[in-house]
N, C-alpha and C positions, 0 to 999 in steps of 0.2 A: 504493500500500500504506500509506504513512504517512498520507495523507489519509483513507483508510478507517478507520485506527486512531483518528485524532483525532475523526472523525465519531461513531464508536461510543462513545468516551470521553465526549464532550459529551452524547450521548444518555443514558448511564448517570448522569452528574452531574446532568442535568436532573431526575431522579427525587428527588434529595435536597432536603429542605427547608432553609430558611435556618439553622435551629439546628444541623442535622447538618453543613452546610457550614462553619459557624463552628468547630465542634469539630475538624473535619479540618484547617482552615487556620490557626487562631489561634496554635498553638504551634510554628510552623516553626523559629524561632530556638532554642527549647529542644530541639527534636528534633535539630538539628545539633550542639548542645553535648553532649547526652547520647550521641549516636551516636559522636562523637569520643572521649568518655571511655571508651565501651565498646571501641572499636577499640584505643585506646592500652593499656587494661587487658589485652586479649587479647595484644597484642604483648609487654607486660612479662612475662606468664606464659610465653610461648614462650621469651623470652630466659632467664628463670630456670630453666626446665626443662632448657635446653640447657647451663646453666653450673653450677647447684648441684644439679641432679637432682630426681627426684620427692620424695625425702626432705626436701631443703632447701625445696622449694616447699611441701611439706606443713606444715613448721614455720612458714614465713612466713604461709601462709593460716590456720593454726590460731591464730596470734597475732592476726591481723586479726579473726577471728571472735570471739575473747575480747574484744577492744577494742570491737567492734560492740555486744556485750551490755552492757559496762560503760558505754559512752556513753549508752545508754538510761536507765540508773540515774542517771547524772550529770545528764541533762536533765530527768528526772521529768515528761515531758509538756509542758515549757515551750516547745518549738518551735512547736506549734500555737497556744499562747496568745500568743506574741510576734507571730505572723503576724496573728492576729485583732485584738489590741490596737493594734498599729502601723498596720494598714490602716484601722481606724476612726478613730484619732487623726489619721492623715495626711489622710484625707478631710475632717476637721473643722478641719484646721490647728492641732490641739492638740499642738504640738511639746514642750511641757513634759511632757505625759503620756508621750510617746515616750521622752524622757530618763529618766523615772522607771522605765519598764518595762525599758529596757536596763540601767540602773544596778542595779536589783534582780536581774536575771538574771545580771549579772557577779558580784555578791556571792553570791547564793544558790546558783546552779549551779556557779560557780567554786569555792566552798568545798567543796561536796559532792564534786565531781570531784577536787579536790586530796586530800581524805581517802581517796577510793577509790584514787587513784594511789599514795599512800604505803603504804596497807594492802596492795595487791596487789604492789608492789615487794618488800615484806618477805616475803610468802608465795609469791612466784613460784618460788623454788628448791624449796619443798615441793611445789607444784603440778606442777612439771616432773618431779621424781623419783618422787613417790608417786601423783598423780592420773593424769598422762598417760604416766608411765613413759618419759619422753623427756628425758634430761639436756640435750640440745642446745637445748631450748626456753627454758631459763631466761634467758639473756642477751638473745636477741632480744625476748622478751616484756617484759623490763625496759626495753629501748630504746623499744619501742612505747608502754609506759606513760608514759615521760617526755613523749611528745608528746600524751598523752591530754587534758590540760587545754587546750593550744592548739587541738587538734582540736575540742573541745567549744565553745570560744569562736568558732571559725569557723562552726559550725552556728548559734550564736545570731545572729551577724552576717548570715548568709545568710537566716535567717528574717525578719530585719528588712528585708532587700532585697525579699523577697516582699511584705511590707506596703507597701513603697514602689513596688510594681508593677515591680520590676526582676527579672523572672522568669528570663530567660536568664542574668543575672549570678549569681543564686542557684544555678542549676544548674551554672554554671561552677565555683563554689566547692565545691559538694558532690559533683559527679560527675566533673569533668575536670581541674581545675588541679593538684591534689595528685598524681594519678597521672601527669600529663604531666611534672611536675618530677622525680618519682621516675624515670620512664623516661629522661629526659635525663641524669640523674646516672649511671644504670646504663650507658647507652650510652657516656658519657664514660669511665667506669672500664674498660669493655670495650675501647674503642679505645686506651686508655692502657696496655693489656696488664697492668692491675692485677688481681690475683686477686679474683674475685667470690666472697666467702664469705657464709654466712648472716648473720653479724654485719654485714658491709658493706652487705648488702641492707637489713637492718633500719634501719641508720643512714640510708640513702638515703630510705626511707619516712618516717622521723621528720623529716628535714630538709625534705622536701616539705611535710609537714603544718604545720611551724612557719613555713615561708615563706608558705604560704597565709594563716595567721593574721595575719602582719605585713601582707600585701597587703590583706586585707579590712578590717583596722583603719584603714589610711590611706584606703581607698575609702569607708568609712563616715564618716570625718571630712569628706570632700568632700560627701557627701550630707546629713549632719546637722550644721549649723553653729550651731544654736540654743544660746545660753548661758543657763543658769538654775541655781538651787540644786536639787540632786537630793534626792529622798527615797525611802526604801525602802518598797515596797508588797508585801512578801513574802506576807502573809496573803491579800490579795486575789488575787494571781496563783496562789498555791499551791492555793487553793480550786478553781480551774478546772483547773489542770495535773495534779493528782493523779489524777482520774478518767481523764484522757487517757493517763496513764502505763500504765494497765492495757491499753489498746488497743495502745500502742507496744510493750510487753513481749511481748504475744501475737504481734505481727507479727515481732519480732526473733527470738523463739523458733522460730517456724515456718520462718524462713529460715536459721537457724544451728545448730539442734539436731543435725541429721544430722552435720555436720562435727565439732562438739564431741564427740559420742558416738563417732564414728569415732576421734577423737584419744585418747579414754580407752581404748578396747578394741582398736584396731588400730595398725599401725605408721605412722610418719610418711610412708613411701613410699606406702602405701595412701591416706592422707589426701590427699597431693599428687595422685595419680592421680584420686581421686574428685572433688576440687574443680574439676578441669578439666571433668569431665562436668557438674557443677552450673552452672558458669559458662556453658557452651555451651547447656545446656537452658533456662537462665533468660534467654536472649537475647530470647525472645518477650515476656517480662514488660516489657521496655523499651517496647514498643508499648502495653501495657496501662497503664503509668504515665503515658505521654503522654496517652492517652485519658482517664484519671482526672482529671488536672489540668485538662483542657479541659472535661470533662463536669460536674465538681462545681458550678461557679457556674450553669451552664445548668439542671441538675436542680433546684437550690435555688430558682431564679427561677420555673421553670415549675410546680413543686410549690406554691410560695407563692401563685401566681396560679390554682391549681386547674386548670391546663391538663394534666390527666393523660394524655389521649389523645395530645397532641402530644409529651409527655415520653416516653411508651411507644414511639411511632414513632421518635423520635430515638435512644433507647437501643437498639432492635432493629437499626436500620441501622448503628450503630457496632459493635454486637456481631457482626453477620454479617461485617463487614470484619475484625474481630479474629479471628474463627473461621477465616477463609480463611488469614490469616497463620499461625495456630497449626498448621493442617493442613499448610501448605507447609513450615514449619520441621521439623515432625515427620517428614514424608516425606523431606526432605533428610537428616536424621540416620539414618533407617532405611536408606536407600540408600547413603549415603556417610559415615556416622558413623565407621567404622574408618579410612578414609583421612584424614578431618579430624583425628581424634585423633592420627594418626601424625605430624602436623606438630610436636607437642610431643615426640615420641620414641616408639620402638617399644613401650616399657613401658606407655604411656598407652592403647594399643589395648585393653588389658584392661578399660578402662572402657566399652567399646562397649554392652554390655547395660544398664549403669547409665544411660548417656546416653539410650538408647531409652526406658527405663522413666520416667526423669525428664521427658523431653520429652513423653511421653504425658500425664503429670500436668499439665504446664504448658500443653499443648494444651487440656485440660479447663478449666484455670484461666483462660486467655485467652478460650476459647470461650464461657464463661458471662458474659463482659463485666465491667462495673464494678459488680458487685452489692454489694460492700462500700461503695463510694462512694454508691450509691443509698440504702442503709440509713442511712448517716450524714447525708446531705443531706435526708432525709425525716423526720428526728426519731427514728429508731430506732437511735441510736448505742449505747444501753445494751444492746439485744439483740445488736447487732453485736459489742460488746466481750465479752459473755458467751459467744457462740458461738466467737469467735476464741480466747478464753482456754481454753475447754473442749478445742478441737481442738489447741491448742498443748501443753497438758498431756498429752493423749492421744498426741501425736507423740513426746514424751519417752519415754513408756512403750513404745510400739511400736518406737521406734528402738533402745532398749536391747536388746529381745528380738531384733529382726531383724539388728542389727549383730553381736551376739554369735554368732548362728547362721549368718548368710550373708555377713558382711563388707560390702563396698561395694555388692553387689547388694541386700542387706538394707536398707541405708540408703536406696537408691533406691526400693525397694518401699514402705517406710514413708512416705517423703516424698510419693510419688505418690498413695498411698491417702488420706493426710490432705488433700492439695489437692483430690482428686476428691470425696470425701465432704463436706468442709466447704463446697465450692462448690455441691454439690447441695442441701445443707440451706439455704444462703443463698438459692438460687433459689426454693425452696419458701416461705421466710419472706417474700421480696419479693413474691411473688404473694399471700400471705395478708395481710400487713401494709400494703403499699403499694397493692395492687390492680392491679398491672400484670404482664405477662409479659415479662421482660427478654430472652427468647430469641426469635429470629425465627420468625414464623408463616408457613410456606411456603404454607399454604392461602390466606392473604390476599395473599401476595406482598410484594415490596419496595415 
């Protein structure tokens, strides 16, 4: 039986070309790191739901979503610029330029993030009482804001790691290390019979993020030992980063709008219940992110060499694999979603239909493949940014209407609709602008 399975597996793999095989195999370490972060993150939410309840979990998650949006404003698209500039300079052994890039990012993005931090600490009581109508949000949000600048610096360092080809180390910093430290602190408090309150949980998150910043600072010192006089190149970097900021803000709005709008119009308990549905539904995006990171350089290379047919074949084969993953996860949630949600507590079962709707939207998202990456890597990034921004703004409008009318089900419907139609539009644009069909053609076969 085992021999039979191996034979059929080899037979299937033999149909894959070298480019597709490289995409599937290249990012193994990153996959392990990201998967670990995902599992730890789910464990932390289970612990929190069982200790501070759905309302407390809602406040923590709402604080996190606000921070996610503020970080994008602090970075101003600099993450992608650092990756590009450091990668090119590293390949040319131009270590002086790497120093200038990082020195500029510390000063430029650090200053902006510090201003954002102080401003939002001052207005957080007003936001909590008047915008979100949730007084308990004020202090946790302030604590999260204190860690905002260190968190932004960690992202700058992890971007430089990518430029140094330290991919899994970068993923460790951004995806896993902080939540792992937070989880350990929470477990320690729980075993110590210390009362887990919303404030204590927020402090654990902040400590985790500050620790990561200290860790990556010393790791960067080990990687980059070049000593030279630094100079600021703000104008040069900002010229490239600001257009990328539009793409970044579109993406962050798409992934956080529903929770923010829920926080404004619904209770913290409903926010907590809904965020578990979103976390579970977005599990399949994990596989899409891995595919995107592996596909991007291959698409750029094949498109540059005008090997369009080979590129199309590679994309289609990766897409069909992603589609099967999306269908499998959607089916699991339809059949067992209520039982899975009950792990967090009986009140979370109320998110079953939201989970089904969201997972359908994510099945479409993952099933259409890496269409955003295709557009960016083939020189259509301006079109991609315009489409993303349009649907991000449309998502805000739809979310307000649906959340006010239908609560967490409305948030799920709005988000699923946006993901579905934005991906359909991008598939049409890829066919028109790039001249390929990113979806599998069953008539031609694998």
